[in-house]
N, C-alpha and C positions, 0 to 999 in steps of 0.2 A: 756780191763777189765771193768767190771761194777763198778759203784761208790761204791757199798757195798764191792766188792773185794778190791778196792784201799783203802778204809777206814780201812778194816781189816788188810791190809798189811802195814799200816803206822808205821814207826819205832818210838820208844819213843823219839828219839832225834829230831824229826821234830818240828819246831816252829809252832804249829797249830794256834796260835793267828794271825800270819801273813796271813794265808789263810782266816781267818775270816774277817780281815780288808780289804782284797782285795775284797771279795764278798760284804761286808757291804758298802764299799765306792762306788762301782759301783751301787749297789742297791739304795743308797741314791741319787746319781746323776739322775738315771732313774726316781725315784719318784718325785724329784724336778722338772725335766723337765715336767712331766705330770701335776704337780700342777701349774707351772708358765705359761703354755700355756693358754692364754686368747683368745679363739676362740669364736667369736660371729657373729650374723647376724645384719647388720646395718639396719637403717630405709628404705634404698633403696633396701634391700634384698641381698646386697653384703656381702660376707664373709670377716671378719676382724680378723687378728691375732695380738694380742698384748702380753704384759708381765704383769702378775698380780702384780708383785712387783713395776712396774712403775705406775700402776693404783692405788695401795694402798701402798704408800711409807712407811707407818709405819711397814709393814711386812718385810722390807729390813734388819732389825736387825736379822731376823732368818737366814740370810745367814752366820752369824758368827758361826753358829752351823752346818748348812746343806751344806755349800760349802766345801765339803770334798775331792775334787780332790787332794789337797796336801797330804792327807793320802795315796792315791793310788800311787803317785809318791814316797813317803817315803818307802812304801812296795816294790816298784820296785827296789829302791836302795839296800835294804836288799837282795832281791832275786838275783839281778844281781851280787852283790859282791860274794855271795856264788858260783854261777854258773861259773863266770869268773875264780875264784881261782881254783875251782875243775877241770875245763877243762884245765887250764894252767898247772896244775901239771901233767896231763896225756899226753898232746899233745903240743909241742912247736909251737909258731907262729900260735896260733889257733884263730885269729881274725875272719876269715870267718866262722869257725865252731861255734864260740860263737854267732855271729849274727844270723845264721840260727836257732840255738837251741833256742834262746830267742825270735825270731820273727815269728816262724812258726805259733803259735796259735794266733798271731796278724794279720799277713799279709794275710794268706789264707782266713779267713772269711771276711777280709776287701776287698780283691780282688773280692770275690764272690759278696759281697754287691754292690761294684761299678759296676761290670759287669751286675748284674740283673737290678739295677736302670738305668744304662746307656742304656741298651737295651730297657727298658720300656719307658724311656724318648724319645728315638729315634723313637720308634713305635708310641707313642702318637703324636709326632710332624708330622710324615709322614701321620698319619690319620687325621690330622687337629683338634685334640682334645686339649682342654686347657681352661684356664680361671678359675676364682674362686679358690676354695681350691686346685685344681690340680696344678696350677701354684705355689701356696704357698708351696705345698708339695715338688715340684721339687727343691725348694730353701732350705727349712728347713731341709730335711732329711740328707743333706750332712754336715750340720754345726758341728755335734759332731766329724767329722773327724779331727778337729784341735787337739783333744786329741791324736789321733793316731800319728800325726806328731810330737808332743812334746815327746811322748813316744819313737818314733823311734830315736830321737836325744839323748835321755837319754841312750838308749842301745848302740848307736854308740860311745858315749863318755865314756862309762863305763871303758874300759881298761886303757886309759890314766889318767882319773880322779881317778881310783883306785890306780894307781901307785903314784899319788900325795898324796892321802890319806895315803897310806902306809908309805910315807916319812914324811909328815907334820901333819897328823892327824887332829886335830881341826883347825890347821892353814889353811888347804885347804878349809874347810868350811867357816872359817872367811874371806878368800880371796874372795870367791864368794859373801858373804854378803856385803863386802866392795865395790865390783864391782857393785852390785845392787844399793847400796846407791849412788855411784858416778853417775850412770846413771840417777837416779831421780834428783840429784843435777844439772846435766847438762841440763836435760829436763825442770825442773820447775824453776830452779834458773837462768839459762843462755839462755834458749830457743834454745838449739842446736837441729837442725832438724834431724830426723831419729834415733837419738841415743837411743830413747826409745825401739826400736826393739831388742837391745842387752839384754834387761831385760828378754825376752823370754828364753834366755840361762841362765843368771845369777840367776834369781829367782828360776826357776824350778830345775836347777841343784844343787842349794844350798839345796833345800828340798830333792832331790835325794841323796845328799851327807850325809844327816842325816841317810839314810838307811845304808850306809857304816859303820857309827859309831855304829848304832844299831847292825849290824852284828858282830862287835868286842866287843859288850857288854859295850860300853862306854857312854851310855845314863843313867847314874846312878841316876840322880836327875830330873826326868821328871817334877816335880812340878815347878822347876825353869824355864823350857822351857814354860810351860803353863802360868805361871804368867808373865814372861817377854814378851812373845809374845802378850798376851792379853792387857797388859798395853801399850806396844809399838804401837799396832794397834789402840788402843783407842786414844792415844795422837796424832798420825799421822792424824787420821780422824778429831779429834777435832780442831787441830791447823794447819794442813797442807792442801794441795790442793786435798786431797783424798776424794772420796765419801763414804757414809756409806755402800753401798752394796758391797759385796765381789764377786758378779757376775756382768757382764756387763748389763747396762740399755740402752734401745734405746734412742737416742738423747743426751746422756751425752757427754760433752766435754772431760771428763777424766773418764776412766774406770779402776778399779783395776785389771781387768782380761786381757784385750787386748789393749796394752801390760800390762803384770803384773807389779805391783808396789811394793815398799818397804812395804807398808801397807799389801799387800797380803802375802808377805814373813813373816811378823810378825804374820799374821793370821795362816799361815802354822806352825810356831813354836808353837803357842798356841794349835793347833789341835794335833800335834805330841805329845806334852807333855800330853795333856788330854787323848789320847787313850793309851799312855804308862802307865798311872795311873790305867787303867782298865785291864792291862795285867794279873795280878795274878788271880782275880776272873774269868775272861773270860777263862783263861787256864783250871781252874778247871771245868768250865761248859763244855768245849770242850772235856773233857775226857768221857763224856756220849756218848755211841756208836751211839744212834739215832741222836744226835746233830751233831756229827762229820760226819756221813754219809750225812746229809743234806748239810753241808758245802762243802764236797768233790763233791757232785753232782752239786751244784751251781757253784763251781769253773770251772767245766768242760764245762759250757755253758755261762759263764759270758760275754765273749766278744761278742758272737753271740747275746745275749740278748741286750747288750748295743748298738750294731750297728743297730738293728731293732726296738728298742723301740719307736722311733719317727714315724716310718712307721706305727706301730700298733696304736699309739695314733691318728694320722691323719686319719687312716682307720676308727676308731670309729666315729670320727666327720663326715667323708664322708658318712658313713651309716646313721647317724642321719639326715644329710641334704638330702640324697636321699629319706629318708622316709618322707620328708616334715616337719621335726621338726624345730622349730624356736629356736635358741640357746639363752639362757638368757644372760643378761648383766653380764660380769665377775665381781665377787666380791659381787653380789647381794645375797639375801637370797636363792633364787631358785638355783642359781649357786652353792653355797656351799652345798646345799642339794643333788645336783646331783653328787658332787665330788666323793663319794665312788663308785657310780655306774659306772662312767666313768673310774675310776682306775681299778675296777674289769674287765671291758670290755677290757681295754687296756692290762692288764696283761694276760688275756685269749688269746687275739690275738697274743701277744708276745710269749706266750708258743707255739702256733701253728707254728709261724715262726721259733722258736728255734728248734722244732721237725723236720722241713723241712731242716734247714741249719746247724744243730749242728755237723754233721759229718765232716765239713770242719775245725772245731776247733781242731780235733784230730791230734796230730803230727804224722808224719810217722816214722817208725822205720828205722834207718840207721846203717850201720856198721861204727864204728868210724875209720877213716883212720889213718895210722901211722903218716902222715904229710900232711898238705894242699898243694895244687899245688902252684907253684911260683906266679901265677897271681891271686890267690884266694883272698888275702887280698885287693889289690886295686879294684878288681871287686866288692867285697862285699861292700866296702866303697862307690863306685860309685852307686851301687844299692840302698843302704839305703838312699843316698842323693837324688836320683831320687824319691824314694818313699816319702821322707819327703816333698819335694817341691810339688810333685803331690797331696798328700792328703791335704796339707795346701791350695793349690790353689783350689782344688775341694770344700773344706769347705767354701771358700770365694765366688766362682762363682755359685756353685750348678749345678744341672743337666738340668736346663732350657735353651732353645735357643741353642741347640746343632748345628743346621744347620744355625743359624743366626750369628754366630761369637760373641755371647754375651761375654763380658769380665768383670773382676773384678780386683781390685788393690790388689796385694799381695806385701806389703811393697812398693816397687817403680816400680814393674813390672806388666804389664797387662797380665792376664792369661785367657785362654778359657777352657771350660770343656773338649773338646776332647784332648787338649794337656795335661791337668792335668791327665786324665784317662790313656793316653798313657805312661806318665812318671811313674805313679804308677805301672802299670802292667809290664812295662819293668824293673823297679827297683826290683820288687818282683821276677821276673824270674832270675835276676842277683844274688840276695841274695840266692835263692834256689840253683842255679847251682854252685856258688862259694863254698857254704857250704857243698856240697856233698863230696868234696875232692876226693881222689883216691879210697876210699873204695866203693863209690856209694851207691845206695839204697839197703836195705836188701830185 
């Protein structure tokens, strides 16, 4: 169906604000990446890539508004709760069906992205091409895949965490917050090694759990969340070991993002409360047909645009360098003057890439089976686990050095790009196969 047809068929009961938040949060992340990338040409002519926020630390306060990934995970919790409950009412033991239904529009475009970049990296290495911006691109384009890995974990844990939510409500959310605080205490207070990696689960799943509460209509006083989260984050940054930036900075000993910290959790509470305060006026605005059609159309390609936006940005810089342009010093007056032009060029190239790859984001139509196969649940769980570690590993090691055995450290394990690619593709096929059930494809 065309976006206009989908928009016209939208039932009145649909929470349109959630769709707007999904698009707006991903769009903000894309814009932030384009702005933060500080690509320049050194005095020796070599290409350098830094982070604008590291070069101009006073701008790091802006991350308290524009680091909106918690909003996307909050929206995910809302959608996953509705989907899991709906499917559970129709089909018993529907874990594999739930995973496939929620992950189709995530894993298919991701698998295509990995396949295209993997093939390109292999071809470039066999041809002996490399150096400069090309090597940097092979490393950078895979970094946003960390988000895919975290989202996979959220989907995988939705059924058990939803059962905890149904039984304990706010208590389940409070337990995750307490666990995140305990991790930081053990990490910073007692120097316990490796415990910080547990925060990837506790912090992001706590934000995800807020989506469950929103699905039940239990976020009645968002101003309390906004105020408590903002004050909590400010106190932790002012008096604790936490940096000002809510995104990772190169060379920092402590990052609020990787692994996530209690300060980032407070930041997420502030953002969730803030966007909930906008719900009523935004919902009225979304009743306008033209506005709603635009949101529906953007939602249909949002993941594809997210996956390819760094490719587009680096492509713009590649064209400039190929044309002999000397890139200005990041943060200089000339650099800021060129920002709108670079963003328009990156957005245009992203639109071209979306037009090429958007079809892979469309979910296939399946006949809902009467019951999943006996092996479907374990197979789907194995598949999503393989995908999770595959994309996280690839976000760490990148696409460079495929034939050289280049490795990177994922928590305590060394990973290579070929192994990470193989794990991701094998896991995706398992999720697809297990989720088809006895009914098969229509």
